[in-house]
C-alpha positions as CSV (number, residue, x, y, z in Angstrom):
1,M,6.9,-28.8,-178.0
2,V,7.3,-25.8,-175.7
3,E,6.7,-26.7,-172.0
4,I,5.1,-24.0,-169.9
5,T,4.4,-25.0,-166.3
6,Q,1.9,-22.5,-164.9
7,I,0.1,-22.4,-161.5
8,T,-3.6,-22.2,-162.1
9,P,-5.4,-19.0,-161.2
10,G,-7.3,-20.8,-158.4
11,K,-4.0,-21.5,-156.6
12,V,-2.8,-17.9,-157.0
13,G,-5.9,-16.5,-155.6
14,S,-6.8,-14.5,-152.5
15,R,-5.2,-17.0,-150.1
16,R,-1.8,-16.6,-151.8
17,N,-2.3,-12.8,-152.1
18,I,-2.7,-12.3,-148.4
19,P,1.2,-12.5,-147.7
20,L,1.7,-10.2,-150.6
21,L,-0.8,-7.7,-149.3
22,L,0.7,-7.8,-145.8
23,G,4.2,-7.5,-147.1
24,R,3.5,-4.5,-149.3
25,I,1.6,-2.8,-146.5
26,L,4.6,-3.3,-144.1
27,R,7.0,-2.1,-146.8
28,A,5.0,1.1,-147.5
29,S,4.5,1.8,-143.8
30,W,8.1,1.1,-142.7
31,P,9.6,4.6,-143.4
32,V,6.7,6.2,-141.5
33,A,7.2,3.8,-138.5
34,D,10.9,4.4,-138.6
35,A,10.4,8.2,-138.5
36,L,7.8,7.9,-135.7
37,V,10.4,6.0,-133.6
38,V,12.9,8.8,-134.1
39,V,10.3,11.5,-133.2
40,V,9.2,9.6,-130.1
41,M,12.9,9.2,-129.0
42,A,13.4,13.0,-129.4
43,V,10.3,13.8,-127.4
44,I,11.3,11.4,-124.6
45,A,14.9,12.7,-124.5
46,G,13.7,16.3,-124.3
47,A,11.1,15.6,-121.7
48,V,13.5,13.6,-119.5
49,Y,16.2,16.2,-119.7
50,H,13.8,19.1,-118.8
51,L,12.2,17.2,-116.0
52,V,15.7,16.6,-114.4
53,A,17.1,20.0,-115.1
54,Y,14.1,22.3,-114.8
55,G,11.3,20.2,-113.1
56,E,9.0,20.5,-116.1
57,V,8.3,18.6,-119.3
58,G,9.4,21.4,-121.6
59,P,8.3,22.3,-125.1
60,V,7.2,18.9,-126.5
61,I,6.4,20.3,-129.9
62,D,9.9,21.7,-130.3
63,F,11.3,18.2,-129.3
64,A,9.1,16.6,-132.0
65,K,10.3,19.1,-134.6
66,V,13.9,18.1,-133.8
67,G,13.1,14.4,-134.1
68,A,11.2,15.0,-137.4
69,T,14.1,16.9,-138.8
70,V,16.6,14.1,-137.9
71,A,14.1,11.5,-139.4
72,L,13.9,13.5,-142.6
73,F,17.6,13.8,-143.0
74,R,18.0,10.0,-142.3
75,W,15.4,9.3,-145.0
76,I,17.1,11.6,-147.5
77,L,20.6,10.3,-146.8
78,Q,19.9,6.5,-146.9
79,H,20.1,4.8,-150.3
80,P,16.8,3.5,-151.6
81,V,16.7,-0.1,-150.7
82,S,14.1,-2.8,-150.4
83,T,12.7,-2.6,-146.9
84,I,11.4,-6.2,-146.9
85,S,14.0,-8.8,-147.7
86,A,15.6,-11.9,-146.1
87,R,18.6,-9.7,-145.2
88,P,17.3,-6.1,-145.0
89,R,19.9,-3.4,-144.9
90,G,20.4,-1.8,-141.5
91,S,23.7,-3.0,-140.2
92,V,25.1,-1.4,-137.1
93,R,27.9,0.3,-139.2
94,H,25.3,1.6,-141.7
95,Q,23.1,3.0,-138.9
96,F,26.0,4.5,-137.1
97,Y,27.1,6.6,-140.1
98,L,23.5,7.4,-141.0
99,W,22.7,8.7,-137.5
100,N,25.9,10.8,-137.3
101,A,25.3,12.2,-140.8
102,A,21.7,13.2,-139.9
103,F,22.9,15.0,-136.8
104,L,25.6,16.9,-138.7
105,C,22.9,18.0,-141.1
106,L,20.7,19.0,-138.2
107,L,23.5,21.1,-136.7
108,A,24.3,22.7,-140.1
109,F,20.6,23.4,-140.6
110,G,20.3,25.0,-137.2
111,F,23.4,27.1,-137.7
112,L,22.4,28.4,-141.1
113,G,18.9,29.0,-140.0
114,K,20.0,30.8,-136.9
115,I,17.7,28.7,-134.8
116,S,20.2,26.6,-132.9
117,D,19.9,28.8,-129.8
118,A,16.2,27.9,-129.5
119,Y,17.0,24.3,-128.6
120,S,18.5,23.0,-125.4
121,R,22.0,21.6,-126.0
122,G,21.3,19.0,-123.2
123,T,18.3,17.8,-125.1
124,I,20.2,17.4,-128.3
125,L,23.1,15.6,-126.6
126,L,20.8,13.2,-124.7
127,F,18.8,12.5,-127.9
128,Y,22.0,11.9,-129.9
129,L,23.5,9.5,-127.3
130,S,20.4,7.5,-126.4
131,G,18.8,7.5,-129.8
132,L,21.2,5.3,-131.8
133,P,21.2,2.2,-129.5
134,I,17.4,2.4,-129.2
135,L,17.0,2.8,-132.9
136,I,19.3,-0.2,-133.6
137,L,17.3,-2.3,-131.1
138,W,14.1,-1.3,-132.8
139,Q,15.5,-2.2,-136.2
140,E,16.9,-5.5,-135.1
141,T,13.4,-6.4,-133.7
142,W,11.9,-5.4,-137.0
143,K,14.3,-7.4,-139.0
144,R,13.7,-10.5,-136.9
145,F,10.0,-10.1,-137.4
146,V,10.4,-9.7,-141.1
147,R,12.8,-12.6,-141.4
148,Q,10.4,-14.9,-139.6
149,G,7.5,-13.7,-141.7
150,L,9.4,-14.4,-144.9
151,H,10.6,-17.8,-143.9
152,S,7.2,-18.9,-142.7
153,G,5.5,-17.6,-145.9
154,R,3.3,-15.1,-144.0
155,L,5.0,-12.1,-145.8
156,A,5.9,-11.5,-149.4
157,V,6.5,-8.4,-151.6
158,R,6.9,-9.6,-155.2
159,H,5.1,-11.8,-157.7
160,G,7.6,-13.4,-160.0
161,L,8.0,-15.8,-163.0
162,L,11.0,-18.0,-163.5
163,L,12.2,-18.5,-167.1
164,G,15.0,-20.9,-167.9
165,T,16.2,-24.4,-168.4
166,L,14.9,-27.1,-166.2
167,A,18.3,-27.6,-164.5
168,K,18.9,-23.9,-163.8
169,V,15.3,-23.4,-162.5
170,E,15.6,-26.4,-160.1
171,E,19.0,-25.2,-158.9
172,F,17.6,-21.7,-158.3
173,R,14.7,-23.0,-156.3
174,R,16.8,-25.4,-154.3
175,K,19.7,-23.1,-153.5
176,Y,18.1,-19.7,-153.1
177,R,14.5,-20.5,-152.1
178,P,12.8,-17.3,-153.5
179,G,9.8,-17.9,-151.3
180,Q,11.9,-17.1,-148.3
181,S,13.2,-13.9,-149.8
182,G,9.8,-12.3,-150.3
183,M,8.9,-13.6,-153.8
184,I,5.8,-15.6,-154.7
185,V,6.7,-17.6,-157.8
186,S,3.4,-17.7,-159.6
187,D,4.6,-19.1,-162.9
188,T,7.5,-21.2,-164.3
189,V,8.5,-21.4,-167.9
190,I,10.9,-24.2,-168.9
191,L,13.1,-23.4,-171.9
192,P,14.2,-26.5,-173.8
193,E,18.0,-27.0,-174.1
194,E,17.8,-26.7,-177.9
195,A,16.6,-23.1,-177.6
196,L,20.1,-22.2,-176.4
197,D,21.7,-23.2,-179.7
198,E,22.4,-20.3,-182.0
199,T,20.9,-22.1,-185.0
200,P,17.8,-21.5,-187.1
201,G,16.1,-24.4,-185.3
202,G,17.1,-23.1,-181.9
203,D,15.8,-19.6,-182.8
204,V,12.4,-21.0,-183.7
205,V,12.1,-22.8,-180.4
206,L,13.3,-19.7,-178.5
207,N,11.0,-17.3,-180.2
208,E,8.0,-19.7,-179.6
209,V,8.8,-19.9,-175.9
210,L,9.2,-16.1,-175.6
211,G,6.0,-15.4,-177.5
212,K,4.0,-17.6,-175.1
213,T,5.8,-16.2,-172.1
214,I,4.9,-12.6,-173.2
215,D,1.3,-13.6,-173.6
216,L,1.3,-15.1,-170.2
217,L,2.9,-12.0,-168.7
218,R,0.3,-9.7,-170.3
219,R,-2.5,-11.7,-168.7
220,S,-0.8,-11.6,-165.3
221,S,0.0,-8.9,-162.8
222,L,3.6,-9.9,-162.1
223,D,6.5,-7.8,-160.8
224,D,9.6,-9.8,-161.8
225,V,10.9,-12.2,-164.5
226,V,14.0,-14.1,-163.4
227,V,15.9,-15.4,-166.4
228,L,17.8,-18.5,-165.4
229,L,20.2,-19.3,-168.3
230,P,23.9,-19.9,-168.4
231,W,25.7,-16.6,-168.8
232,S,27.7,-18.2,-171.6
233,A,24.4,-18.5,-173.7
234,T,24.7,-14.8,-174.7
235,H,22.5,-15.3,-177.8
236,A,19.6,-16.6,-175.7
237,V,20.1,-14.0,-172.9
238,N,20.1,-11.2,-175.4
239,A,16.9,-12.5,-177.1
240,C,15.1,-12.7,-173.7
241,A,16.2,-9.1,-172.9
242,D,15.1,-7.8,-176.3
243,R,11.6,-9.4,-176.2
244,L,10.9,-8.8,-172.5
245,M,11.9,-5.2,-172.7
246,T,8.5,-4.4,-174.1
247,L,6.8,-5.4,-170.9
248,P,6.4,-3.3,-167.7
249,V,8.2,-5.8,-165.5
250,S,11.6,-6.1,-163.8
251,V,13.8,-8.5,-165.7
252,Q,16.7,-10.0,-163.8
253,L,19.4,-12.4,-164.9
254,G,19.8,-15.1,-162.4
255,P,23.1,-15.8,-160.5
256,E,26.0,-17.9,-161.7
257,A,27.6,-20.5,-159.5
258,I,30.6,-18.2,-158.9
259,F,28.4,-15.8,-157.0
260,D,28.2,-18.3,-154.1
261,R,31.9,-17.7,-153.3
262,F,31.5,-14.0,-152.9
263,G,29.2,-12.2,-150.4
264,Q,28.9,-8.7,-151.9
265,V,28.8,-8.9,-155.7
266,H,27.7,-5.7,-157.5
267,L,28.2,-3.8,-160.8
268,S,30.6,-0.9,-161.2
269,R,31.7,1.3,-164.0
270,L,35.1,2.3,-165.2
271,G,34.4,4.8,-168.0
272,P,32.3,3.1,-170.5
273,A,33.1,-0.4,-169.2
274,T,30.6,-2.2,-166.9
275,M,32.3,-4.6,-164.6
276,L,31.3,-7.1,-161.9
277,N,32.9,-6.4,-158.5
278,L,33.5,-9.7,-156.8
279,I,35.7,-8.5,-153.9
280,R,36.2,-5.1,-152.2
281,P,38.4,-4.1,-149.2
282,P,36.6,-4.7,-146.0
283,L,36.9,-1.0,-145.0
284,T,36.7,2.1,-147.1
285,R,39.3,4.8,-146.8
286,I,37.2,6.9,-144.5
287,E,36.6,3.8,-142.3
288,V,40.3,3.0,-142.2
289,L,41.0,6.6,-141.2
290,S,38.3,6.7,-138.5
291,K,39.5,3.3,-137.1
292,R,43.1,4.5,-137.0
293,L,42.1,7.7,-135.2
294,F,40.1,5.7,-132.7
295,D,43.0,3.3,-132.2
296,F,45.6,6.0,-131.8
297,C,43.6,8.1,-129.3
298,G,42.5,5.1,-127.4
299,A,45.9,3.5,-127.1
300,L,47.6,6.8,-126.1
301,A,45.0,7.5,-123.4
302,L,45.2,3.9,-122.0
303,L,49.0,4.0,-121.9
304,I,49.0,7.2,-119.9
305,A,46.3,5.9,-117.6
306,I,48.0,2.5,-116.9
307,A,51.6,3.7,-116.9
308,P,52.0,3.0,-113.1
309,L,50.6,-0.5,-113.6
310,L,53.0,-1.2,-116.4
311,L,56.0,-0.1,-114.3
312,I,54.9,-2.3,-111.3
313,V,54.5,-5.4,-113.6
314,A,57.9,-4.8,-115.2
315,V,59.5,-4.8,-111.7
316,L,57.7,-8.0,-110.7
317,I,58.8,-9.8,-113.9
318,K,62.4,-8.8,-113.3
319,L,62.2,-10.0,-109.6
320,D,60.4,-13.2,-110.5
321,S,62.8,-14.8,-113.0
322,P,65.9,-13.9,-115.0
323,G,65.4,-12.6,-118.5
324,P,64.1,-9.5,-120.3
325,V,60.9,-7.8,-119.2
326,F,59.4,-7.8,-122.7
327,F,58.9,-10.6,-125.2
328,R,59.1,-9.7,-128.9
329,Q,57.9,-12.2,-131.6
330,Q,57.4,-11.9,-135.3
331,R,53.7,-12.0,-136.4
332,H,51.8,-11.4,-139.6
333,G,50.0,-8.1,-139.7
334,F,47.9,-6.2,-142.3
335,N,48.3,-7.8,-145.8
336,Q,50.6,-10.4,-144.2
337,R,53.3,-7.8,-143.5
338,R,55.6,-9.0,-140.7
339,F,56.0,-7.0,-137.5
340,R,57.3,-7.7,-134.0
341,I,54.5,-8.0,-131.4
342,L,55.4,-6.7,-127.9
343,K,54.3,-8.5,-124.7
344,F,55.3,-8.8,-121.1
345,R,57.4,-12.0,-120.8
346,T,55.4,-14.7,-119.0
347,M,57.6,-17.7,-119.7
348,T,61.2,-18.8,-119.1
349,V,61.7,-19.1,-122.9
350,A,61.3,-16.5,-125.7
351,E,60.8,-18.6,-128.8
352,D,60.5,-16.9,-132.1
353,G,60.5,-18.4,-135.5
354,I,59.6,-21.9,-136.9
355,A,60.5,-23.8,-133.7
356,F,57.6,-22.6,-131.6
357,T,55.5,-24.5,-129.1
358,Q,52.2,-23.0,-128.1
359,A,51.5,-22.6,-124.4
360,I,49.1,-25.2,-122.8
361,K,47.3,-25.5,-119.5
362,D,49.8,-25.9,-116.6
363,D,52.7,-25.3,-118.9
364,P,55.9,-25.6,-116.8
365,R,57.6,-22.9,-118.8
366,I,55.1,-20.2,-117.5
367,T,56.6,-18.2,-114.6
368,R,54.8,-17.6,-111.3
369,I,54.0,-14.0,-112.1
370,G,53.3,-15.0,-115.7
371,R,50.3,-17.1,-114.7
372,Y,48.6,-14.1,-113.3
373,L,49.5,-11.9,-116.2
374,R,48.1,-14.4,-118.7
375,R,45.1,-15.1,-116.6
376,W,44.0,-11.5,-116.6
377,N,45.3,-10.6,-120.1
378,I,47.8,-8.1,-118.5
379,D,50.6,-9.5,-120.6
380,E,48.9,-8.1,-123.7
381,L,49.0,-4.4,-122.5
382,P,52.4,-3.6,-124.1
383,Q,50.8,-4.1,-127.5
384,L,49.3,-0.6,-127.0
385,V,52.8,0.5,-128.3
386,N,52.1,-1.7,-131.4
387,V,48.8,0.2,-131.8
388,L,50.5,3.6,-131.6
389,T,53.1,2.6,-134.3
390,G,50.3,1.4,-136.6
391,D,51.1,-2.3,-136.7
392,M,48.0,-3.3,-134.7
393,S,44.5,-2.1,-133.7
394,L,42.8,-2.1,-130.4
395,V,40.3,-4.6,-131.8
396,G,40.8,-7.1,-134.7
397,P,41.7,-10.7,-135.4
398,R,44.4,-11.8,-132.9
399,P,47.8,-12.3,-134.7
400,H,49.2,-15.9,-134.5
401,A,52.8,-17.1,-134.5
402,L,54.2,-17.4,-138.1
403,T,54.3,-21.2,-137.9
404,H,50.7,-21.4,-137.0
405,D,49.7,-19.0,-139.8
406,Q,51.5,-21.2,-142.3
407,D,49.9,-24.4,-140.9
408,F,46.3,-23.1,-140.8
409,E,46.5,-21.3,-144.1
410,R,46.9,-24.8,-145.6
411,R,44.1,-26.3,-143.6
412,V,41.4,-23.6,-143.2
413,A,39.8,-22.1,-146.3
414,F,40.4,-18.4,-146.8
415,Y,42.3,-18.3,-143.5
416,A,44.6,-15.5,-145.0
417,R,41.5,-13.2,-145.2
418,R,42.1,-12.5,-141.5
419,H,45.0,-10.3,-142.6
420,N,42.7,-8.0,-144.6
421,I,42.6,-5.7,-141.6
422,K,45.1,-5.0,-138.9
423,P,45.3,-7.5,-136.1
424,G,44.0,-6.5,-132.7
425,I,44.9,-6.7,-129.0
426,T,41.5,-8.2,-128.5
427,G,38.8,-9.5,-130.9
428,W,35.4,-10.9,-131.5
429,A,36.6,-14.4,-131.2
430,Q,38.4,-13.8,-127.9
431,V,35.4,-12.2,-126.1
432,N,33.3,-15.2,-127.3
433,G,35.7,-17.7,-125.6
434,H,37.7,-18.7,-128.6
435,R,41.2,-18.2,-127.3
436,G,44.0,-20.3,-125.9
437,P,45.4,-23.4,-127.7
438,T,44.4,-24.1,-131.3
439,D,45.2,-27.8,-131.1
440,T,42.3,-28.9,-133.3
441,E,41.0,-27.8,-136.6
442,E,37.5,-27.2,-135.1
443,K,38.9,-24.7,-132.6
444,M,40.7,-22.9,-135.3
445,R,37.7,-22.8,-137.7
446,A,35.5,-21.4,-134.9
447,R,38.0,-18.6,-134.2
448,V,38.4,-17.8,-137.9
449,E,34.6,-17.7,-138.4
450,H,34.3,-15.1,-135.6
451,D,37.2,-13.1,-137.2
452,F,35.3,-13.1,-140.5
453,Y,32.2,-11.9,-138.8
454,Y,34.1,-9.0,-137.3
455,I,35.7,-8.1,-140.6
456,D,32.3,-8.1,-142.4
457,N,30.4,-6.2,-139.7
458,W,33.0,-3.7,-138.4
459,S,31.9,-0.4,-136.8
460,I,33.2,1.9,-134.1
461,L,30.3,0.8,-131.9
462,L,31.3,-2.9,-132.4
463,D,34.9,-2.0,-131.4
464,L,33.6,-0.3,-128.2
465,Y,31.3,-3.3,-127.5
466,I,34.2,-5.7,-127.8
467,L,36.5,-3.6,-125.6
468,A,33.8,-3.5,-122.9
469,L,33.4,-7.3,-123.2
470,T,37.1,-7.8,-122.9
471,V,37.0,-6.3,-119.4
472,L,33.6,-7.4,-118.2
473,S,32.7,-10.7,-119.9
474,P,33.8,-13.9,-118.2
475,R,34.1,-15.6,-121.6
476,A,36.9,-13.2,-122.5
477,F,39.0,-14.9,-119.8
478,R,38.1,-18.4,-120.7
479,N,41.0,-20.7,-121.8
480,A,43.6,-18.2,-120.7
481,H,46.7,-20.1,-119.7
C-alpha cells in the first residue's frame, strides 16, 4: 500500500500563505530597494561635497544619475541568486569586488561617452569611499531581518513537496529544517523501501507512488519537489527524474551525508564530464595576487616608516642582555612549507626544533626589554621582512612552533587547514583575544575556529579591519606575555 502523507487544504490555506506572500514581495522588491540605497548614497555624497566645496547643494539629478548607473552595473554584474535564504549571498568580499567592478564600468562608460568631465571628481571619490561601508551595513541589517523572519516562520519563498523514504525524509527535516530556509513543506510522500529494488515488484510500487505524486502535484501550486533517496539507488532516482520532468516544478536531489563535511559543494564540468566539487582553494588566483600586492606594498611602507624604531629596539636589546638581536625559528607556512620566522629576541634562550617550551606569564627567561616588546607586539615587527620575501602575509593565521603544529594536528580536527593560506603577523584570532599560551585544547580550538572564519571570509577590507584592531583594540594585547 502506497503511503502518502498530505497536509489538508485547510491547513495550507491563507494563514500559511501569508509568510509566502510576504517573502515573495520582499524578494521581488529587494533589487529595487538595493538600487534606491545606492542612488540615495550618491545624492548625499554629491550634496555634501558641493556644500563643503561650493556652499550649495549642486545638481542633485546628476548625482542621482551616477548612483543609478552604479546600481545598474551592480545588478548586471552580480550572479542571479536567491535574495531570500537562510544565508543570503552578500559577503564583504563579494560586495567589495562588485562595488569596484561597478565603478570601473562607470569610469569606462564615462570615458567612452565623453561625459566624465561633466561630473565632479570629488563627488565620485566621496561616493566611492563612503558608499561601500554604508552598503555593507545596509545589507547586513537586511540579512539579519530576513534570517529572523525565516527562523520565526514569518517569511517564506517556496512551496515544496518531499518525496523519499521515511528515514531520509525524517533526516532531512531534522538536520536541515527546510522551514527555516524559506520553504513551506506542504506535502510529504513516503516511498516504501521495496520501491528502491530494481525488480518487477519494486518497479510496480515505484510507478504507483510516482503516479499518485504526479496527480497530487497537478492539483497543487508547488514550486519544488525534493527527492530524498540514497544516491546509490540510481534506478529509483532516474525514474523519479523521468516522471517528474513532465511537470512545471523544480526537482532537486536531496543531499548525501558527505555534504555535511564540506561547506561549498557545487557542480563543475570538465569537457563532457559533470563533477561534484567538494573543496576549492580558499582564494582564487586573482585574490592571491591582490593579497600579495597588498602585503608587499604595506610591508615595504611600514618598514620604511618604522626603520628608526627598529634601530632603537635593536640597540636596546643588545644593551640589555648578551645574544643576537634577532630570533629565527622554523615554522610551517603556506601548504606546510617550512620557513624561518624573524623576531626581535625577547628571551635569554633561542629554542628551535622539537625541544621547545612556550612562554608563560612571568616567564623568567624573558628579558627586561623583552617584556615590553612582547606586551606591545613590537617583537613581531621584523616579520615584515618575512612578508616581503613572500613567506608570510600581514594578516593570516599565526604560525606556531613545529612541535605545537604536530601536537595540535593530532588533537584538533582539520587543524592543518590553517596552512591553506599564508600565515600572518596578526590575525582574526589575535585581535579577538585568542593569543598567548595554548595550554588547553579549548584555547587551541577557539583560535583555530577564528582562523577558519578568516580563511572562509577573506577580503582586503577584512585585512584592513584586522590591522586597525591590532593597533587600536585592547583585546589584541590580551594574554601578551
